[in-house]
Every structure is written in C-alpha cells, then in structure tokens.
N, C-alpha and C positions, 0 to 999 in steps of 0.2 A: 328634823328636816325630811320632807317626803322625797321619794325618788324623782318625781317630776321637777321639784325645785332644784335638786342636785344636778339634773341634766341641764336645766335652764341656766343655773348659775355657772356651770362649766362652759356652756356655749357663750354666755355673755362675757365671761372673763377672757376667753381666747378669741372672741370675734368669729365664732363658728356659726354658719347658717344651717339649721336643722330642717330638713325637708320632710323626713319621716323617720320613725324609729319603732323598734319592737324589743322589749326586754324579755329574755328567756331565763330559764333557771340558772344556766351557767355561762351565758354569753349575751351580748347586745348586738343587734343589727341596726345600723344607721345608714341613711342616705344623707350625706352632709357635704358642705363645701367649706374649705378652710382658706379664705383669701390671704391670710397671713402666713400660710405655709407652715403652721405649727401643729400639725395633726398629732405628732407624737406626744407633745406636752398635753394637749387636750385629752387624748385617749388615756394617758397615765392618770390624769386627774379624775376622769370619768370612771375608770376602772376601779380606783380606790373607793370612790363614792358608791359605785354599784355593788361592790362586794358587801358593803354595809347594808345596802337595800336588800340584796338577795338573801343574805343570811337572816335578816330581820323580818322581811315581809313575805317572802316566798318560801324560803328554805333552800339549803344547798349553798354552794360556794361559787362565786363568779370569778373565774381565773383567766378568761379571755374575752376580748371584744373584737368586733369587726366593724369597719367603716367603709363607705363607698362613695365615690364621686361619679355620678352617672352622666352619660351623654344623652342627648335628646332622643336618639333613635331606639334606645332600649330602656329608658327610664320607667315607662309604664310597666314593662315586664319585671323590672327590678322592684317596683313598688308592690307588685303582686307577690313576688317571692318573699319579701320582707313581711308584709302584712299577713300572709297566709301561713307563715312559719309555725305559729302556735297549734295549728290543726293538722300539721303534717309530721308530727313527731310522736314517738311513743305509741301508746295504745290507740290514739285517735286516728292513726293511719287506716285502721280497718273499720272505722265507724262510717255510718251512712252520711250522705251529703247534708241531710237535715240536721243531724247531731253536730257535725262540724260547723255548720253555719251558725247554729245557736251558740256554740262555744266561742266562736270568733266574735260574734256580736256582743258577748258579755266580757270579753277579755279586755281588761282596763289598763294593761301595761303596754299599750301600743297606741300609735296615732291613727289607727284604722277607723275607730268609731267617730273621730272628728272629721275625717275625710268623707265618711259615708253619712254624716249628720245623724248618727245614732246617739251622740253625746256631744256636749260642747267641746270644741277643738282646744288643744293645748295652745296657750298664748305664745310659746316659743317656737312652735312649728310653723314654718312658712309654706302654706299649702298652695298659694297662688301659682307658682311656676309649674307644678306638676298637674294641677287641675286645668291649666291652660292647654295641656296636651290632650285632654279628654274632649271628644267630639260632642257637639250639641250646644244649645243656648245656655247662658250662664245659670239659669234656674234649674236646668236639667243635669248639670255636670256631676253633682254628687250622687244622684240616682244612677247616672251612667257609670260612675266610678264603682258604685256598689255592685253593678252588674258585670264590671270588667273582670275577665278571667273566670266567669261562671262557666263551669264545664257543661252544664245542661244546655245553656244557650249555644255554646260552641258546637256541641253534638247536634243540636237541632239545625244549626246552620250547615254543618257538614252533610247531614242527611238530605236537607232540602236541595243542596247543590248536586249531590250525587243521584238522587232519586226523582226529583221533579223537573230537572232541567233549568231551574232558576239560576240567574246570574248572581254573583256576589252582591251586586247593587240591588237586585230584586229582593234578596234575602235581608239586606240591611233595612229596607223599607218595611218588609213584612214583619220582622222581629223587632223593629225600633232600635236598631244598632248604629244608627247614624249614617255611615257611608260604606261603600264597598271596600274601601281600604281598612275600615275597622273590622269588617268581617274577615278580610284576608289575614289581619293580625291575629284574630281569634283562632282561625284555622291553623295558622302556623304554630301557635302555642299548643293547640290540641295535638297536632302531629308529633311534636316533641314529647308531649306527655304520653302518647300512645306507644312511643318507643320503649318506655319503661313499665307501663301499666298494662300488662297482658290481659288481665281480667276485663278491664274497661274496653280494650280493643275488641275482645271477643263478644262482649255485649253489644257493641255498636254494629259489628258485623252481623250478629243475629238479628237485630232490629232491621238493618238494611235488607237482609234476605227476606224477612217477613213482609216488609213494605213492597219490595219488588214482586214477591209472589202474589200479593193481593192485587197489585196493579196489572200484572201479566200472568194470570193463572195458567197452569199447564193444561193443554188441550187433552181431552179424553181420547182414548184409542178409536172410539166410534165417531168422533166429530169430523 
C-alpha cells in the first residue's frame, strides 16, 4: 500500500477533508477539516500508517504528526508554510532560490505539485476551497498559486513601492499579481521574513541604495 493510499484511506474512514499535505522525514503537515470531531482517531490511524511509509520509502522514523484547521484570512499563508517545508529544512536552507525551487517541484510527497499543475493532483485532496482564495480567472489560479509566496516577486514589489512611487495597485498591474490587496499580502509576508533573515534584508537594502543612487546621483562639488 502506498503512502497516498494510506492517507486517502484514513481520510475516507474518518470522514476527514484533506485540503493539502506534506510528508516529511519525521512528521506530517496537514491542512484538514474533521466535521465528525474525530481528529485524534484519524491522526492515530495516520501516524501508524505513516511510520510504515517513512521507514520504508524515505528512511527514518515518523513519531509525530501535526494537523491544522485554517480560517480564511490566513489559509493561503498556511499553505505556503506547509508546501515550502521541504526546502526550508536541513542543508537546503542555505541553497539558492533556484536550487530550492527545483527540489520543491520534484518533491512528490506533497500536494504542492497538484496545486501548481506540475503533476496530476491527488484524488483525495480537495483543492477547490483554497484555490478559490487565489486572485485571478479560473484558468490563471494555478499559475498564480505557483507564484504565491515567491520572495523574488515580493522583493520586486517592495522596491517598486519604495523607489518608484508606485502604489500597490500599480505594482499589482505591473507585475501581474492581481490586486493591490494581493501585493499588500505579499509585502506583509516579506516583512515577517525579513525579521529573521538578516542576509536577505541586507541584500534588499543594498539594491534599494543602488537604485536610489542611480535615480538621484550625488552632485559633484563643482556643479
């Protein structure tokens, strides 16, 4: 029995709605809803099955699981945390954005590839409710989700707002980010990240200084 079948079977048995998941070496991340109020029984069943999967397919021992029931105002941020988990652990923390993106796109123990249309979605994952929170037309939602949380776009948005005088709505149109509210959400996430990632904050400040110097060069003493 494969790991996806185990998760699907557990969800069906206990009537659990799985919105997204990510299987790690020693734990599971889920965004799920348990209408029957039986989360303990579901997680016990899943933990038993996952231990077999982890020791057989990945290596290591799964001894803990986590589950979450999200509210609309932070669900998208929660999906980003869950789906990006594989590339923010261990040695990958220090890798470049390009390396981490490639690892993420190949990571098959997650619902991310289905959301981003990089692979067929898992049949037991209910993607509709979370994709409904993504700005844009129906055909553009998965591309928008793939871009959601991209630090490069958030940095571009921040620099455009700070250095060009563009409004968040202007930036949304310029970068194809949907609405000004979507830009605001990206900037809020970036500010949180900058609070812990000093190197990234220093790079952004360096770029901002270079841009402002180019736009407003210092006058020579003889001018």
